[in-house]
C-alpha positions in Angstrom: -76.7 -101.4 -70.5 -78.2 -100.8 -74.1 -78.0 -96.9 -73.2 -74.3 -97.1 -72.3 -73.6 -99.0 -75.7 -75.8 -96.7 -77.7 -74.1 -93.5 -76.2 -70.6 -95.0 -76.9 -71.7 -95.9 -80.5 -72.8 -92.3 -81.2 -69.9 -90.7 -79.6 -67.6 -92.8 -81.8 -69.4 -92.3 -85.0 -69.2 -88.5 -84.0 -65.5 -88.7 -83.5 -65.3 -90.6 -86.9 -67.3 -87.8 -88.7 -65.0 -85.2 -86.9 -61.8 -87.0 -88.1 -63.0 -87.5 -91.7 -64.7 -83.9 -92.3 -61.9 -82.2 -90.3 -59.4 -84.0 -92.4 -61.1 -83.3 -95.7 -61.4 -79.7 -94.9 -57.7 -79.6 -93.7 -56.6 -81.0 -96.7 -58.6 -78.4 -98.9 -56.8 -75.7 -97.0 -53.6 -77.5 -97.3 -53.0 -76.9 -93.6 -52.1 -80.2 -91.8 -52.0 -78.3 -88.5 -55.7 -78.3 -88.7 -56.2 -82.1 -89.5 -57.9 -83.9 -86.5 -56.3 -87.0 -87.6 -52.7 -85.5 -87.1 -53.8 -83.8 -83.9 -55.1 -86.9 -82.2 -52.7 -89.3 -83.4 -52.7 -92.9 -82.8 -54.1 -92.6 -79.2 -56.8 -90.6 -80.3 -57.6 -93.0 -83.3 -57.5 -95.8 -80.7 -60.0 -94.2 -78.4 -62.6 -93.6 -81.1 -62.0 -97.0 -82.5 -62.7 -98.3 -78.9 -65.8 -96.3 -78.4 -67.2 -97.7 -82.0 -66.1 -101.3 -81.2 -67.5 -101.3 -77.5 -70.8 -99.9 -79.1 -71.2 -102.2 -81.8 -70.1 -105.4 -79.9 -72.3 -104.4 -77.0 -75.3 -103.7 -79.1 -74.7 -106.8 -81.1 -74.5 -109.0 -77.9 -77.4 -107.3 -76.2 -79.7 -108.1 -79.3 -78.3 -111.6 -80.2 -80.7 -114.5 -80.5 -78.8 -116.4 -77.8 -80.1 -114.4 -75.0 -76.8 -113.4 -73.3 -76.8 -111.9 -69.7 -75.9 -108.5 -69.2 -72.4 -109.6 -67.8 -71.5 -111.8 -70.9 -72.7 -108.8 -73.0 -70.4 -106.5 -71.0 -67.5 -108.7 -71.5 -68.1 -109.2 -75.2 -68.4 -105.4 -75.6 -65.0 -105.0 -73.7 -63.6 -107.5 -76.1 -64.8 -105.7 -79.1 -63.6 -102.3 -78.0 -60.2 -103.9 -77.2 -60.1 -105.5 -80.6 -60.9 -102.3 -82.6 -58.3 -100.5 -80.6 -55.7 -103.1 -81.1 -56.5 -103.2 -84.9 -56.2 -99.3 -85.1 -52.9 -99.4 -83.5 -51.2 -101.8 -85.7 -53.0 -101.5 -88.9 -51.2 -99.8 -91.6 -52.2 -96.0 -91.8 -53.8 -95.8 -95.4 -54.0 -91.8 -95.0 -50.4 -91.6 -94.7 -50.7 -89.2 -91.6 -50.1 -89.7 -88.1 
């Protein structure tokens, strides 16, 4: 399962980089239609947050000194991904777009 958590984390981080760098690029060109944050909307941000949260929580549970079984780690990873997506949904948007 570590591979699944790793792939999820990498995809989430790549998504974050696309949103951050794409947003900076769109801001420099003064074209909101190119901003990935605007294009993806709340749903896209929730998916990226869920990927990062799932990967981080899963990796943390797998390498915890408590020695969780893989099923417990999976449940904790799902809880972490859900919490990250929920936070992204209800957190105030600091960027002002979306």
